[in-house]
C-alpha positions, 0 to 999 in steps of 0.5 A: 500500500502506498502511504498517503500521509507524506512518509515512506511506506513503514515497511520500507524504513528499516531504521524505524523501531517496530513501534514506529512502524506500527504507528506509521502504518496506523496513520496510513490506514487512518488517512486512506480508510478512516477510523473503520479501516484501522484494525490490528490485522490491517496494521500488520498487513500495512507494516508487513509484520507477522500477524499478531505483531500489532496486538503484542505491541498495543493489545487494545484499540485504545492503545493502538489509537494512543500510539497513533496520536503519539506518532502523529505528534512526532511527525507533526513536530518534524513538519512544523518545527516550532522550536526552529522558528526565529527568535521573536525578539528579533522582530516580527518579520522573521517570526511571520516568515517562519510560521508561514513557511512551516504552514505552507510545508504542511499544507503542500507536502503533508496534507494527509497527516491533517486527515489523520489528525481530524480522524483522531480528534473526532474519535477523541470526542467519543473516548474521554481516555483518548481525549486526555491523551490527545490534549496532552500531546497537543501541549508540545505545540501550544506551549512553545507558541505561548513562549514565542508570543510572550517573547514577542511582547504579547500582553496576554500570551495565553489568549493570543495563543488561542487566537493564533492556533485557531487561525492556523487550524482554520486555514488547515481545515479549510484547505484540506477538508473544507471548501478551499481544498482546491485553492491552497494559499500561496506562501506570500498569502500565508505570510500576509495572513500571519503578518496581519494577525500578529500585528493585530495581536501584538499592537504593531503597525501593519507592514 
């Protein structure tokens, strides 16, 4: 099976641990077949592992979903690279450019990771145990953004983080699963959007 989630086939990545191969295969299935297509047997087949391998690693469906959420957070972290954004004390232009580049890279090269995220987020609304786990992994993105905004001079960094995340996730959904899926914004348009948003949040003068 080809991998629509933006990575190589998990069976063709000998450097990965078995746990990562299983989790990557779960993401492939979520993107291609949705939640109903995610089974232990299907993960074994997709990862080209002996039958029973996934059950040995994640005995329950919840454990398999948690493994997928954990791996998704790692993969998203590699794409978005929040920790690599420019120092916000150096001025907004660098921060705007870094955020626009990260979002553009996600939308153009890894859109199926977002499909996985939406599948898991919806499932989390029905499974309180997964909701807690899903929210915990999300902190790896929110907390660095809050620190960035605070360093950039935000007077209410937690509220501004919500606004920044909500705008970014709105663009993601609209361009992957919403009405703008055939009209992805250009890098220049994303820069302009972040420029307008951050200038408004931080009280700067649009430039």
